[in-house]
N, C-alpha and C positions, 0 to 999 in steps of 0.2 A: 491482655490477650496475647497469646504466643503466635508466631508465624505458623501457618499450616504445614503439615507434612504432606508428601506427594499424594498419598491416598485421600487425604482430606481435601486437597486441592481439586481432585477429581469430583468429589461430592459437591464442593462449592461451585464448580463449573457446571455440573448437571443442574443444580438448583437455579443458578442464574439463567441457564438455557431455557428452563421451563418458563420463566418470566418473559424472556425475549420472544419465544415462540408464540406466546399468548398476547403479544402487544397488538393494539389496534393499528389499522392502516395509517391513520393520521400520525399517531405517535411514532411509529417506526419510520415513516417517511421523513418527518421533521428531524428526528435524531440522526437518520442516515444522511440527510442533506448536510447537517452540521459536521458529521464525521468526514464526509467527502471534502468539505471545505477545509477542515483542519489538516487533512493529509495533503491537500493542495497547497495550503500555506507552508507546510513543511517542505514540500517539493520546491516551491518557488524560492523559499528562503535558503534552502541548501544550494540551489543554483546560484543565487546572488552571492553567497559566501565563498563559493569555490570556482566560479566560472573562469577566472584568470589562471588558477592553478591547473584546472582540467585541460586547459589549452595547450599545455606543454608536456611531452612525455617525461621530462625530468621531474616534474612536480605532480604528475597525475595521481600517484598513490596518496600523496598528502592531500590533494584536492578531494579525493574520494573519502578520506578520513574526516576532513572538515565537514563535508556534506553529510556524512553519517552522524556526526556529533549534533548537527543542527536538526536533522530530520527526525530524531527521536521525539522532539517536541510534539509532533503530530499525534502519535499514539498516546502520549501522555494526556493531551487534551481530550482525546476520545474517551479514555478510561476514566480520567479524574473529573472531567467536566460533564461527561455524559454524551454518549454517541453510539450509533449502531454501525459497525464496520463489517462489511461482508467477509473479509479475510479472517477476522477474529471469530465471526459467527459460524465458521465451519466447525468450530468446537461443539456446536449443538448436536452433531451426529452422535456424541457420546450419550446424550439424553435420549436420543431416538433408540440407540442400542439398548439402553436401560429401560425402554418402554415407558419413559416419563413424558415423551413427546412423540407425536405421530410423524411419519415421514412427510406427509402432506403439509403439516404445520411448519416443519423445518424448511421445506422447499418454498413455502409462502414467504417465510421470513427472509430467506436468501434473495428471492426475486424482488421484494419490496426494497430491501436494504441495498441491493446492487443498483437498482434504478435511482434511489435517493443519493447514493454515493456518487454516481455518475453526474447527476444534476449539480451537486455541490461542487465537485471538482471542476466541471466545465464552467460553472459560474465564476470561480476564481480565475480561471484561464482568461475568460472574457474581461474581467476587471483588470487583470494585469496588462492586457493589451491596451485597454482604454486608458489606463493610468499613464502610459508612456514609459514605464520603468524598463521595458525591454531595451530602451536606448542607453541604459546605464553602462558605464565603462566604454564610452564612445561607440556604443552599439554592440559591444562584445557579449553582453548578457543575452541579447536577442539572437546573436550568432550562435552562442553555445546552446541556447534553447532549441534552435533548429538542428544543430549537430547531434544533440542528445536524442531528439525525437527520431532523426534519420537512422541513427544507430539502432534504436529499439525496433524499428520496422524492418531492419536488415537481418534479423535472426531467422534461421530456419524454424519450422514449426516445432521440431524436436528440441532445438536449443531453447526456445522460449518456454516450452513446457517444463523442461528440467530446471531452468532458472526460476520458474514459478514455484516448483516444488521446494527448492532450497530456501526461497524467500519466505514462504508462509510457514515452513517448519520453524524458522526462527521467530517470525511474527507471533505465531500462536504460543511459542514458549515464553515470549515476552508477556503476553496476556496471562498465561499460566502462572508466571511468577508474580504478576500483580494480584492474582487471586490469593496467592499464598502469603503476601506481605500484610502486616497488621498496622502499618502506618503509611501516611502519604509519602514520606521520604523513601520508605522501603519500596513502595509501588513504583516511584520514579526511577529508582536505581534498577529495579527488576526489569523495567521497560527499556531503559537506556542502552544497556550493553548488547542485548540481542539485536535491537534495531540498528544500532551503530554498526554491528557486525554485518548485517545483511546489506546495508547500503554501501559500506566500504568494499564488500565482496563483489558488488555489481549484480546482485540478484534482481528478479523482476517482480514487482508488486502491481497487481491489476488496478487497484484503486489509485495508486500514485500515477500510473500510466494514463489514467483518465485525465490527469492534468498535463503530464509531460508531453504526450503526443499531440493532443489538440492545441496546446500552447505552441508547439513547434510548427504545426500546420498553419496556425494563424500567423506566426512570426515570419514564416518563409515568404509570405505575400509581400513583405518589405524587402525590396531589392538589395538594400544595404546589408541587412541581416543575412540574407541568403548568400551574398558575395563574401562577406566576412567569415561565414561559417566554414569555408573550405570544403564544403560538401560537393561532390560531383553533380553535374547536371542530371545524370541518370538517377542518382540517389534522391535528388530533390523531387524529381517527377514521381519516384516511388513513395515519397512521403505524402500520403493522401488518406482520405477517410476509409477507403476500402482496405488498404494495407494496415491501417490502424486496427481494424477489427480482425482481419484474417491472419495477418502475420504476427500480431502481438496480443491483442486483448483476449481473443478466444483461447489460444494455447496457454497464455499466462494464467488466465482464470482457471482453466482445467488443472494446471499445475499447482496453483494455489489451493484448490480444493483437495487435491491429493496430499499436498504437504501438511495441511492442517488436519484433515480427516484421518489419514492413515498414520502419519508419523508422530502425531501428538495425541489427538482425541482417542482413536481406536487403540493405539499402542498402550496408552495408560489404562484404558478401559479393560483391555485384555489382561494387563499385568495385575490390576487391583480389583477388578470385578469378576471378569470371566474366569480367570485362573483360580 
């Protein structure tokens, strides 16, 4: 079997989308729970690998690169082990445009998968807190967890939206490349580079933020972590459940939808189907 050409990748994506859109509630929720957990594992692992580097301006770029290298494992687990990830499932819109899937079935898939992803990611945040691992590095992992979360709720709506667009543009290209590869090694390489690029760049992924921000909110309750974070008192107050949704999750999710739907799925649909 040869790697697929771009037009063939579009056909494979549409075929896969038909299956995804027709999944039962139970199947979709279980697979999306797993996907949310996989992305959360990638998030906590990338924090653990890079927290000391991210703490200094001199090593910040290297820290982001290390985090990006580790984070790619999350999408690899989703694609290769089986999972339903909301950001990747924005590609279903091409199947809707091709009239292979109804808009209602697409939205049903998105809603179930989004809820399952949230549950899985939040579950890992709770386990990390209970495990005591936030105390790693004399509490600096917990401190960096707080600092990262505070930074994410500090964006304006527009900034978060644009960062979400650029993120899922790359994430969906990683999924796109995995459809085109004919071996597991090829799929891994296809996923690795775009995901490493999005994390290193500092773009915003709604499902990853379902771990990053709740973990930070939980960690800030520890006075030691909060003090070590270097985050101002005002920013600590602003790190809360309301700001999680209004300042980050909503605009980032909308941006992720635009990034995947417009710049990947519909761009290639127009190029290879509509045109």
